[in-house]
C-alpha positions as CSV (number, residue, x, y, z in Angstrom):
1,M,160.1,60.2,139.6
2,S,159.5,62.5,142.6
3,K,155.8,63.4,141.8
4,I,155.2,59.0,141.9
5,T,157.2,58.8,144.6
6,A,155.4,61.1,146.8
7,F,151.7,60.1,145.1
8,F,152.4,56.3,146.8
9,T,154.0,57.7,150.1
10,E,151.4,59.9,150.7
11,L,148.6,56.9,150.1
12,M,150.2,54.5,152.6
13,R,150.4,57.5,154.7
14,K,146.5,57.8,154.8
15,Y,145.6,54.0,154.2
16,L,148.2,51.4,155.4
17,P,147.9,50.0,158.7
18,D,150.3,48.5,161.3
19,P,151.6,45.1,160.0
20,F,149.8,43.4,162.7
21,V,146.2,45.1,162.1
22,F,147.4,44.0,158.2
23,A,147.7,40.6,159.5
24,I,144.3,40.4,161.4
25,L,142.7,42.1,158.6
26,L,144.1,39.4,156.0
27,T,142.6,36.6,158.5
28,L,139.4,37.9,158.3
29,L,139.7,38.4,154.7
30,T,140.5,35.0,154.4
31,M,137.4,33.5,155.9
32,V,135.3,35.7,154.0
33,L,137.2,34.5,150.4
34,A,136.7,30.8,151.8
35,F,133.1,30.9,152.5
36,A,132.0,33.2,149.6
37,V,134.0,31.8,147.0
38,E,134.9,28.2,148.2
39,S,131.3,27.4,149.9
40,R,133.2,26.6,153.1
41,P,131.2,26.4,156.1
42,I,131.7,29.2,158.5
43,N,132.5,27.3,161.3
44,L,134.8,24.9,159.8
45,V,136.7,27.8,158.4
46,V,137.2,29.1,162.2
47,Q,138.2,25.4,162.9
48,D,140.4,25.3,159.7
49,W,141.8,28.4,161.4
50,G,142.8,27.4,164.4
51,K,144.2,24.3,163.9
52,G,146.5,25.4,161.9
53,F,147.4,28.5,164.1
54,W,150.1,26.2,165.7
55,S,151.4,24.8,162.8
56,L,153.8,26.3,162.1
57,L,155.6,26.5,165.3
58,A,158.8,24.7,164.3
59,F,158.8,26.8,161.1
60,T,158.7,30.2,162.8
61,T,161.8,28.7,165.4
62,Q,163.6,28.2,162.1
63,M,162.2,31.9,161.3
64,A,163.6,33.3,164.3
65,V,166.6,31.6,164.4
66,I,168.1,32.7,160.9
67,L,167.3,36.2,161.7
68,V,168.6,36.7,165.3
69,M,171.5,34.6,163.6
70,G,171.9,36.7,161.2
71,Y,171.8,40.4,163.2
72,V,174.7,38.2,164.9
73,L,177.3,37.8,161.7
74,A,176.3,41.4,160.3
75,A,177.1,42.6,163.5
76,A,180.2,40.5,164.2
77,P,183.3,43.0,164.5
78,V,185.0,42.1,161.3
79,V,181.7,42.7,159.7
80,D,181.2,45.9,161.3
81,R,184.2,47.4,160.2
82,F,183.8,46.0,156.8
83,L,180.8,47.8,156.6
84,N,182.2,51.1,158.3
85,R,185.0,51.3,155.9
86,I,182.0,50.6,152.9
87,A,180.0,53.3,154.4
88,G,183.2,56.1,154.8
89,M,183.9,55.7,150.9
90,V,180.5,57.3,150.5
91,H,179.9,61.3,150.6
92,T,177.2,61.9,148.4
93,P,173.0,61.0,149.3
94,R,172.0,59.3,146.2
95,G,175.7,57.1,146.4
96,A,174.0,56.5,150.1
97,I,171.0,55.2,148.7
98,I,172.7,53.0,145.6
99,M,175.6,51.5,148.6
100,A,172.6,50.8,151.1
101,T,170.9,49.0,147.8
102,V,173.9,46.9,146.5
103,V,174.7,45.6,150.7
104,G,171.0,44.9,151.0
105,C,170.5,42.9,147.4
106,V,174.6,40.9,148.1
107,G,173.5,40.2,151.6
108,S,170.3,38.4,150.7
109,Y,171.3,36.9,147.8
110,L,174.0,34.8,150.1
111,N,171.8,34.7,152.7
112,W,168.0,36.1,153.5
113,G,167.8,35.9,156.9
114,F,172.2,37.8,157.0
115,G,170.6,40.1,153.8
116,L,167.6,41.7,155.5
117,V,169.5,42.5,158.8
118,I,173.2,43.5,157.6
119,G,171.0,46.2,155.0
120,G,168.9,47.9,157.3
121,I,172.4,47.5,159.4
122,M,174.6,49.4,156.9
123,A,171.1,51.5,156.0
124,K,171.8,53.7,159.5
125,K,175.4,53.8,159.2
126,L,175.2,55.8,155.9
127,A,172.7,58.0,157.3
128,V,175.1,59.1,160.0
129,R,177.4,59.1,158.2
130,V,176.5,61.3,155.1
131,K,174.5,64.2,155.7
132,G,171.1,65.0,153.5
133,V,170.1,61.3,153.2
134,H,166.2,60.8,153.4
135,Y,166.3,58.2,156.4
136,P,162.8,56.8,155.5
137,L,163.9,56.2,151.5
138,I,167.9,54.3,152.5
139,I,166.1,51.9,154.9
140,A,163.5,51.2,152.3
141,S,166.2,50.9,149.8
142,A,168.3,48.9,152.1
143,Y,165.2,46.4,152.4
144,T,163.9,46.1,148.6
145,G,167.3,44.2,148.5
146,F,165.7,41.7,149.6
147,T,163.9,40.8,146.8
148,M,167.0,39.2,145.7
149,Y,166.7,36.5,148.2
150,S,164.5,34.7,146.0
151,L,167.5,34.5,143.0
152,G,170.3,33.6,145.6
153,L,171.7,30.8,147.5
154,S,168.9,30.2,150.3
155,A,166.0,30.5,147.8
156,T,164.3,28.0,149.3
157,I,161.7,26.7,146.4
158,P,164.8,25.6,144.3
159,V,167.0,24.6,147.3
160,L,163.8,22.4,148.3
161,I,163.5,20.7,144.7
162,S,167.2,19.9,144.4
163,T,167.3,18.0,147.8
164,K,166.8,14.2,147.7
165,G,163.5,13.0,148.9
166,H,162.1,16.7,148.6
167,S,157.5,16.6,149.4
168,F,156.9,16.4,145.6
169,E,160.2,14.1,143.9
170,K,157.2,11.5,142.9
171,Q,155.6,14.5,140.9
172,M,158.4,16.4,139.5
173,G,161.5,14.4,140.4
174,I,165.2,16.5,141.4
175,I,165.8,19.5,140.0
176,P,169.4,20.8,140.2
177,L,170.4,24.0,141.1
178,S,172.1,24.0,137.6
179,E,168.7,24.7,136.0
180,T,167.3,27.2,138.8
181,I,169.8,30.0,140.4
182,F,172.4,28.5,138.6
183,S,171.1,28.6,135.0
184,P,172.5,31.3,133.1
185,H,169.0,33.0,132.7
186,I,168.6,33.4,136.5
187,L,172.0,34.5,136.7
188,L,171.1,37.4,134.3
189,T,167.9,38.4,135.5
190,A,169.5,38.7,139.1
191,L,172.0,41.2,137.4
192,A,169.5,43.1,135.9
193,V,168.2,43.7,139.7
194,L,171.2,44.2,141.2
195,I,171.9,46.9,138.5
196,V,168.7,48.2,138.3
197,L,166.7,48.1,141.3
198,P,170.1,50.8,143.2
199,L,169.1,53.3,140.4
200,I,165.8,53.3,140.7
201,N,166.0,54.0,144.5
202,A,168.6,56.5,143.7
203,A,166.2,58.3,141.7
204,M,163.8,58.9,144.8
205,H,166.0,60.7,147.3
206,P,164.0,64.2,147.5
207,K,165.5,66.7,145.2
208,A,167.0,70.2,145.9
209,G,164.7,72.5,148.3
210,E,162.1,69.4,148.5
211,K,161.7,67.8,152.5
212,I,164.6,65.7,153.7
213,T,163.9,63.6,156.6
214,E,167.7,62.8,158.5
215,I,167.8,60.1,161.1
216,S,167.2,61.3,164.2
217,P,169.9,62.7,166.7
218,E,169.1,59.9,169.1
219,L,169.4,57.2,166.4
220,A,172.3,59.1,165.3
221,S,173.8,58.9,168.9
222,N,173.0,55.5,170.1
223,E,174.6,54.2,166.4
224,E,177.4,55.8,167.3
225,A,177.8,55.0,170.5
226,K,179.0,52.0,172.0
227,G,177.8,50.1,174.8
228,P,179.2,48.1,177.4
229,S,180.8,45.4,176.6
230,A,179.6,41.7,177.6
231,A,182.4,41.3,180.1
232,N,181.0,44.7,182.0
233,L,177.5,43.3,181.7
234,L,178.0,40.0,183.0
235,G,180.8,39.6,185.5
236,D,184.4,40.5,186.8
237,E,186.8,39.1,184.1
238,K,189.2,38.4,186.6
239,T,187.3,35.4,188.1
240,F,187.3,32.0,187.2
241,A,183.5,32.5,186.1
242,G,184.8,35.7,184.4
243,R,187.4,33.9,182.2
244,L,185.2,30.9,181.3
245,N,182.4,33.9,179.9
246,N,185.3,35.5,177.6
247,S,187.2,32.4,177.0
248,R,188.1,32.7,173.3
249,I,189.4,29.4,173.6
250,L,185.8,27.4,174.4
251,S,184.1,29.7,171.4
252,W,186.7,28.3,169.2
253,L,186.7,24.6,170.3
254,I,182.8,24.7,170.3
255,G,182.5,26.3,167.1
256,L,185.6,24.0,165.1
257,T,182.8,21.5,166.4
258,G,180.3,22.9,164.5
259,M,182.1,23.6,161.2
260,A,183.5,20.4,161.6
261,F,180.3,18.4,161.7
262,V,179.1,20.8,158.8
263,V,182.4,19.7,156.6
264,M,181.3,15.7,157.8
265,H,177.9,16.0,156.8
266,F,178.5,17.3,152.8
267,M,180.9,14.7,153.1
268,Q,178.3,12.3,152.9
269,N,175.9,14.1,150.7
270,G,173.9,16.0,153.1
271,S,171.5,18.2,152.1
272,L,171.6,22.0,152.6
273,D,168.0,22.3,154.5
274,L,167.0,25.6,156.8
275,N,168.1,23.4,159.8
276,M,172.0,22.9,158.2
277,I,171.9,26.7,157.2
278,N,170.9,27.8,160.9
279,F,173.6,25.4,162.0
280,F,176.0,27.0,160.0
281,I,175.4,30.7,160.5
282,L,175.0,30.1,164.5
283,F,179.0,28.1,164.9
284,L,180.4,30.9,162.0
285,G,178.8,33.9,164.2
286,I,180.3,32.4,167.8
287,L,183.8,32.1,165.9
288,L,183.7,35.8,164.6
289,L,182.6,37.0,168.0
290,G,185.1,36.1,169.8
291,T,183.8,34.9,173.3
292,P,181.1,33.1,174.5
293,M,179.6,36.5,176.3
294,K,180.0,38.7,173.5
295,Y,178.0,36.2,171.5
296,V,175.4,36.3,173.8
297,E,175.4,40.0,174.0
298,K,174.6,40.1,170.3
299,V,172.3,37.2,170.2
300,N,170.2,39.6,172.8
301,E,169.9,42.8,170.9
302,G,168.7,40.7,167.3
303,V,165.9,39.2,169.2
304,K,165.1,42.5,170.3
305,T,164.0,42.3,165.9
306,I,161.7,39.5,165.6
307,G,159.5,40.2,168.1
308,G,156.8,41.5,165.7
309,I,157.9,37.7,163.5
310,I,157.1,35.7,166.8
311,L,153.6,37.6,166.9
312,Q,152.6,37.1,163.8
313,F,153.5,34.1,162.0
314,P,150.7,32.0,163.4
315,F,148.8,34.2,162.1
316,Y,149.9,33.8,158.9
317,A,149.8,30.0,160.0
318,G,146.6,30.1,159.8
319,I,145.8,32.2,157.2
320,M,147.5,28.8,155.4
321,A,145.7,26.5,157.0
322,I,142.1,28.0,155.2
323,M,143.7,28.8,151.8
324,H,144.6,24.5,151.8
325,A,141.6,23.7,153.5
326,S,139.2,25.8,151.7
327,G,140.9,25.2,148.0
328,L,141.4,29.1,147.3
329,V,145.1,28.4,146.8
330,E,144.0,26.2,144.0
331,S,140.8,28.7,143.0
332,I,143.2,31.7,142.2
333,A,145.9,29.4,140.5
334,H,143.7,28.0,138.6
335,V,142.2,30.9,137.2
336,F,145.5,32.1,135.3
337,V,146.5,28.8,134.5
338,S,143.5,28.2,133.2
339,F,144.0,30.3,130.2
340,S,148.0,29.3,129.8
341,T,150.2,27.7,127.6
342,A,153.3,26.5,128.2
343,Y,155.3,29.2,127.0
344,T,152.6,31.5,129.4
345,L,152.6,29.2,132.4
346,P,155.6,30.2,134.3
347,L,154.7,34.4,133.5
348,W,150.8,33.5,135.4
349,G,152.4,31.4,137.8
350,L,154.3,34.6,138.7
351,V,151.5,36.6,138.6
352,S,149.3,34.4,140.7
353,S,152.7,33.3,142.8
354,F,152.9,37.1,143.7
355,F,149.3,37.1,145.0
356,I,149.3,34.0,147.1
357,N,152.3,35.4,149.0
358,F,150.0,38.4,150.4
359,F,148.6,35.2,152.3
360,A,151.4,32.9,152.7
361,P,154.7,34.9,152.9
362,S,156.8,32.2,153.4
363,G,158.9,30.1,149.9
364,G,158.6,26.7,151.9
365,G,155.2,27.1,153.0
366,H,154.0,28.6,150.0
367,W,155.6,26.5,147.5
368,V,153.6,23.4,149.5
369,L,150.6,25.0,148.5
370,Q,150.5,25.9,145.0
371,G,153.2,23.5,144.5
372,P,150.8,20.7,143.3
373,F,148.8,22.9,141.0
374,M,151.3,24.0,139.1
375,I,153.6,20.9,139.0
376,E,150.5,19.0,137.5
377,A,149.6,21.8,135.1
378,A,153.7,21.9,133.7
379,K,152.9,18.3,132.7
380,T,150.0,18.6,131.1
381,L,151.3,21.5,129.3
382,G,154.8,20.1,128.4
383,A,156.2,23.5,130.3
384,S,159.8,23.0,132.0
385,Q,159.3,22.4,135.8
386,A,162.4,24.1,136.7
387,H,161.0,27.1,134.9
388,T,157.7,26.9,136.5
389,A,159.3,26.2,139.8
390,M,161.2,29.4,139.8
391,S,158.2,31.6,138.3
392,V,156.5,30.7,141.8
393,M,159.7,31.6,143.7
394,L,160.0,35.0,141.5
395,G,156.7,36.0,142.6
396,N,157.5,35.3,146.0
397,G,160.3,37.4,146.2
398,W,158.3,39.8,144.3
399,N,155.7,40.8,146.0
400,D,158.2,40.8,149.7
401,L,158.7,44.3,148.6
402,V,154.6,45.0,149.7
403,Q,154.4,42.4,151.9
404,P,154.2,44.0,155.6
405,F,155.7,40.9,157.2
406,W,159.4,40.6,156.4
407,I,159.7,44.5,156.4
408,L,159.0,43.8,160.5
409,P,163.2,43.7,161.1
410,A,163.4,46.8,158.9
411,L,161.4,48.7,161.0
412,A,162.6,47.3,164.5
413,L,166.4,48.6,163.2
414,S,165.3,52.5,161.9
415,K,162.6,52.5,164.7
416,L,160.3,53.9,161.7
417,K,156.4,53.0,160.4
418,L,155.8,51.0,157.9
419,K,153.9,53.7,156.5
420,D,157.0,55.8,156.1
421,I,158.6,53.3,154.0
422,M,156.3,51.8,152.0
423,G,155.6,54.1,149.4
424,Y,158.9,53.7,148.1
425,T,159.0,49.7,148.3
426,V,156.1,50.2,146.0
427,V,157.7,51.9,143.5
428,S,160.8,49.3,143.9
429,M,157.9,46.2,143.3
430,F,156.7,48.1,139.7
431,V,160.3,47.7,138.5
432,V,161.2,44.5,140.1
433,G,158.3,42.9,138.7
434,A,159.1,44.2,135.1
435,I,162.4,42.5,135.0
436,Y,160.5,39.2,136.8
437,I,157.5,39.4,133.8
438,G,160.9,39.4,131.3
439,S,162.7,36.8,132.8
440,S,159.8,34.4,132.8
441,L,158.3,35.2,129.2
442,F,162.3,35.1,127.3
443,W,163.2,32.1,129.6
444,P,165.4,30.3,126.8
């Protein structure tokens, strides 16, 4: 395991560029493929890119909100105390790796934005408390738990196709969650990942005598230090304005009002979409933080983790626009579907989804591109629509282990470079891929 890990780590160190540079190179590659493979005139390719560049601004905002709100939840005092209690129970480097992975897995299963942040926070706490932990590995391990999002409660495609009025309802109908993420097969797949992934990550930890990079003293001191309170930053608490800024009553009133709306929404058979998820975690965060200014303080901290995503998402929107207008997605999917049967369609849907996710690293956007082709293929071959849709979702989650886009919050939290951690996530990607491939082949 040490030799395999060292090989991929060195490979990433030498050849992997910054995530923003990766997005630029991917943009240029997509343009070349659209011209060379689909014979799309280059002037139209450039127009497709430019027109699509800002097409996902609303979705970009939703992504930014869910990540910032996830950070706020993860940093809430009650959650922070819980994480500290868990961290205090871990005393060995490999135990720390396992715990960071488990926290990342469970958090991502519950909500992808929450999991993407809480894993990194837990990893930093463990890196400070447990001596001898290889810092790049524990950050990478916490991030690998993000793949559980594709099996969990906020998995975009299953949640979308279970909602009345979704984009492809006429083509495939409504697929209940009991046939996708809550099916026994997918629950067993999630359990397999939860057991195997932490053990694989722990096995990658350097052995005694091998080089270990611990968290820097500066980062460790920042993690342990308590910053100034929002009250001190934003005014004297004894003034009328200060009392309003730090009023628990105001937070409880607006927080409970938000929760009341959520309850009424679902009592009236409202759908669980991304806006409702964001609404819920926003007002839950207000309740957990206690005062308006404490909430503002944590939001300001969370915003620092999403700069890269705000910068890069328009580039990926442009890439998706090129792929849609040129037909590249259909061509990639057709290569795999052309030799599929009803039994193997989900497998090749998984593999094609893995490759497409490099160009469209968003479950919702990904499904808009690949979904129509996979739905028709499932109809033609007589394959299960639920199984086929989940294969696309799992391919998305599988590829996220090596897609630089979603690693950005982990890099912002840890102050590491992409090349420091990607070698470890590549190894995890192979293991998770074996589980997902097996799951696709042995679906009942």
